[in-house]
C-alpha positions in Angstrom: 0.0 0.0 0.0 1.3 3.4 -0.9 2.0 5.9 1.8 0.6 9.5 1.4 3.2 12.2 2.3 2.5 14.9 4.9 2.7 17.6 2.2 0.0 15.8 0.2 -2.2 15.6 3.3 -1.7 19.3 4.1 -2.4 20.2 0.4 -5.6 18.3 0.4 -6.8 19.8 3.7 -6.0 23.3 2.4 -8.0 22.6 -0.8 -11.0 21.3 1.2 -10.8 24.4 3.5 -10.6 26.8 0.5 -13.7 25.2 -1.1 -15.6 25.3 2.2 -14.8 29.0 2.7 -15.8 29.8 -0.9 -19.2 28.0 -0.4 -19.8 29.6 3.0 -19.1 33.1 1.6 -21.2 32.5 -1.5 -24.3 31.4 0.5 -24.3 34.0 3.2 -27.4 35.8 1.8 -28.4 39.1 3.4 -29.8 42.5 2.3 -29.3 46.1 3.1 -31.1 49.4 2.2 -28.5 51.7 0.7 -28.5 55.1 -1.1 -25.9 55.0 -3.9 -23.3 57.7 -3.7 -20.8 56.6 -6.3 -19.7 53.7 -8.6 -16.4 52.7 -10.0 -14.6 50.1 -12.1 -11.3 48.8 -10.8 -8.7 47.3 -13.1 -5.7 45.5 -11.7 -2.7 44.0 -13.4 -0.2 41.9 -11.4 2.4 40.2 -13.7 0.5 38.3 -16.3 -2.8 38.3 -14.3 -5.5 40.9 -15.1 -8.6 41.5 -13.0 -11.5 43.9 -13.5 -14.4 44.4 -11.1 -16.9 47.0 -10.0 -17.3 48.8 -6.7 -20.5 50.5 -5.4 -20.4 53.1 -2.7 -23.4 54.2 -0.5 -24.8 55.2 2.7 -26.9 52.7 4.7 -30.1 53.4 6.8 -28.0 54.3 9.8 -25.9 56.9 7.9 -22.8 54.6 7.7 -20.6 54.6 4.6 -20.6 51.2 2.9 -18.8 49.7 0.0 -19.8 46.6 -2.0 -18.2 44.7 -4.8 -20.2 43.8 -7.9 -18.6 40.8 -9.6 -19.8 37.7 -11.5 -19.8 34.6 -9.4 -19.8 31.0 -10.7 -21.2 29.7 -7.3 -24.4 31.7 -7.7 -24.7 31.7 -11.5 -24.5 35.5 -11.5 -23.2 36.8 -14.9 -24.8 40.2 -15.1 -22.5 42.5 -13.1 -22.2 45.0 -15.9 -26.0 45.2 -16.2 -26.3 45.8 -12.4 -23.6 48.4 -12.4 -25.3 50.3 -15.3 -28.8 50.1 -13.6 -27.8 51.3 -10.1 -28.2 55.1 -10.2 -26.4 57.5 -8.0 -28.8 59.2 -5.6 -31.4 56.5 -5.7 -32.1 54.1 -2.8 -32.1 50.3 -3.2 -32.5 47.2 -1.2 -29.4 45.2 -2.3 -29.1 41.5 -2.0 -25.6 40.6 -0.9 -23.4 37.6 -0.3 -20.1 37.4 1.5 -18.5 39.5 4.2 -16.6 42.8 4.5 -13.1 42.0 5.7 -11.2 45.2 5.6 -7.7 44.0 6.2 -8.1 41.5 3.3 -9.8 44.1 1.1 -12.8 41.7 0.8 -16.2 43.1 0.1 -19.8 41.8 0.1 -20.9 41.0 -3.5 -24.2 42.5 -4.9 -26.3 39.7 -6.4 -29.5 41.6 -6.8 -31.3 44.8 -6.1 -34.8 46.4 -5.8 -35.3 50.2 -5.9 -37.1 51.5 -2.8 -38.7 54.9 -2.1 -36.9 56.7 0.7 
């Protein structure tokens, strides 16, 4: 019988942990009412890797500044980030459906997966 090395076991455990975290973040559904104050497209290039994503800035019901990411996500079958970004209007108030967590020291944002305009 072949012995599995410690490195292989650690690699497998890290892979399982990464998948669990991705699924947990992707299915943490919640919503917030936000008045949109600004929108932006971010483009990053690191070596041969390029990444583009949207940020949405707003003020929540308690007057707190808040930032969301708006990106496509395979886990939720969301492929309409550009459409959402175009539809959200500065100055209007929306109930946004979100997944994920805001983790500031990792520059992680909650991701917008849907929205409904509400009257303030």
